[in-house]
N, C-alpha and C positions, 0 to 999 in steps of 0.2 A: 360265263366267261365271254368277254368281247372277242369277236372274230378278228383274226389278223387282217383278213381281206373281206370286205363286204361290198358286193356289187348290187345296186338296187335300181331296177327299172331302167337299165342303161340302153339308150338308143343312139346310134351313130350314123351319120349320113355323109356320103361323098358327093361333092359338087362336080358334075361332069358337063361336057359341052352339050349333051343332049338332055340335061336335066339332073335332078338329084336322084341318088341311088341309096336306098336304106341298106346299110351293112350290118347293123345290129338293131334288134327290135325288142325292147323291154326285157333285157337279160337280168336275171337275179341269180346270184351265186355267192357262196361263202367258203372261206378256207380258214381252218383253225390250226393252232399250233400242234405239231405232232401228227398232222393229217396230210394225206396226199389226195388231191381232187383232180381227176382226169377230165379234160374237155376233149370230146371225141366228135369227129364229123368228117365228111368228105371235103375235098378242095372246094373253096368258095362258100363253106358253111358259116364262116364268120369267126372261127376259133382263133386264128392268128390276129385278126383285127382286135378281138377282145384282149388278147395278151398285150398287144402293142398299146392299146388305149390305157390299160392299167398302169403302164410305166411311162406314159406321155410320149410315145414315139409314133404318133399318127402322122400321115402325110399332110402337107399344107392344105390340100383341098378337102380334108376330112374333118368333121366337127362333131362334137357331142350335142345332140338335140335335147335330150332329157335324161334324167336319172343322175346317179352319182357313183363314185368309187371312193371308199374310205379304208384307211389303214388304222387298225386299233382304235376305231371310232373317230378318227380325224378325216374329214372329207378332203380329198386332194384333186378330184376330177368332177366337174359338173359343167353345165352349159356356160361357156365363157370363162371357165375356171380351170387352170392347170397348175397345181402346186406339186407335181410329181418330182420336181428337182429337189424337194425336201427329203424325199425317201429313196429315190433311185440311186442304187449303188451303195447305200448305207443301210437302210431298213429293208430294201427289196433288191435282190440280185436277179439278173436275167441271163439265161443261157439260150443261144440261138441255134437254129438247125445246123448251120455251117459254122464250125469253130473259127473260120477266118473272119466272120462278122464280129467275133469277140476279141480275137487276138490280132495284134498289129504285126504283120509279116516282117517289118523292119526292126523290131525290137526283141531282145531276148526275154524269155518268160520272167526272169528275175526282175528286169526293169519294169515290166508291165505290172507285176504284183506290187512292187514298191510304189509305183505311181498311183495305183488305186488306194493303197493304204494311206499314203500321205495326203491324198485328196479328201478322204473321208474319216480318218482317225486323227483327231487334233493332237498335236505335240508328240507324235509317235517318234521314238528314237530309232537310229539306224540299226541298233542291235535288235530292237523289237521287230522292226520290219523284216530283218533276216530270219528271226525265230519264227514269226508267223508265216512267212513264205514257205519255209521248210515244213512247218507243221501242217499247212493246208494241203501240200502235195502228198504228205504222208497220209492225211485223211482221205485223199483220192486213191489210196492204195498204190501209189507210185513208189517202187522199191529203191529207185536211184534218184532222189529229188535233186541232188547236187548237179547231176548231168542235165536233168530237165530244166533246172533254173538257168543254166548257162547255154541253153539251146535256143535257136530261132524256131518258130513254129514249123517251118518246112523241113526241119531236121528231125521231127517227131512223127511217129506213126499216127494214123487217123484216130485211133483210140486214145493215145496219149495226148494228142491235141485237144480232143474233146474233154478229157479229164482235166487238162490244164485250164480250159475255158470254164469248166464248172468251178475249179479252184478260184479263178478270178472272180466268179460271181459270189462265192461264199467267204472269201478271205476277210471281209469286213464284218463277218458274223451277222448277216442279216437275219431277220426273223421270218422272212418269206422269200422263196425262190420261184421264179417263173421259168419253166423250160418249154420252149416252143419247138416241137418236132426235132429235138436235139439228138435223137437216136436214128433218124431216118437214113442218114448217109453211112451208117456203120454196118459192118457185117454182123451176122446173127450172134456169133460168139462175143464180140466186143459189145454189142447192144445189150446182151444179158449182163455183162459186167457193169455197164453204166447204170442199168436199171437197179441192179443189186446195190450199187453204190448210193443211189438216191434213197433207197429204202433204209440203208444203214445211217445216212446222214439225218434223215427225218427221225429215226428211232433214237439215235444217240444225242443229237443236238436239240431235238424238239422243235425244229423249224417247220413251217408249213410249205407245201409244194403244190403249185398249180402246174399240172403236166398236160401239155397240149399235144395231141397225137391223132393221126387218122386210123391208128391200129386199135381196134376195140379189144382184141384179145390181150394185147400188151397192157392196155389200161386196166383190164380186169385182173391181171396178175399183179400189178404194182399198186393200184389205187385203192383207197378206202371208199371213196365215193366217185361216181361218174356222172357227168352232165353231157348229154348228147345234143349236138347242135345241128340245125338244118335251116337254111335260108335266113341266117342271122338270129334265130331264136333258139332257146333251150327247149327242146321238145320233150325231154324226159331227163330226170335226174333222181339219184337215190344211191343206196349202198351198192357197191360194185357187183357183188354176187347176185343181189336181187335184180339189178338191171340186166345182168347176163342170163339169169335163169328164168326170169319172169318179165320180159320186156312188155311194156304197156302200149307202146306206139308202133305202128306199122313201119315207120322209118327205121327204128332200132332193130326190128325183126329182119328188115332187108339187109342191114349192115351185118347182122349175125349170119344170115344165109349166105352172104358173099365170102365168108371166111372159108378157105380151102379145108377140106376134110382129108385126113390121112388114113382113114379107116378103109 
């Protein structure tokens, strides 16, 4: 079966005043339908650059030097090539660390969901927009979707804002979702609810999820596979439990050693 997302030998460089800086170096990664792949590493490891490259959100001074990104076999990123506008928002949904990056503070949730649906779903009716807006919030385990739809983001709790942001990413029914540190700003209880929600979405809808996080234990609880990044490279990847129980690289062992023990 063709992978939803296939990243092959991807290298990305930033052009700075003092010279070029390699941000990603020969990254290989795959995500398949019904699978959660975690990308784990410390700040500066390259994991967010990877996520942003996949959806074509690199800064102006950053360019792809070699390799490619393909969705269901179709190349969309390569040196001098960016066709991510064909898939972003429709085939691929993105959830950012801060819900305010996804949600417009000046628009009600209802308006934002409707705008996304009308942009990416051809000839969708007003009734269908309303039906799918309610449906996606119910999928987010929001018990009062009517209130949330008629709320501005600042009127919602942090957990509800993040679930609304996830809803915005999946309302077009994409086959792949990329979540970039989207649980970092949440308290532990809300974080657990969001992680459980992701697992349910993947299991029920069969989507693929690329889950970017600095938290190795969180990734091991949620993800089927884990890729550990350091210095712009994937230094280790494999089944989540295998990486956790039998790390092959010293960097992975240091990440595990840094996890607080409650014993």
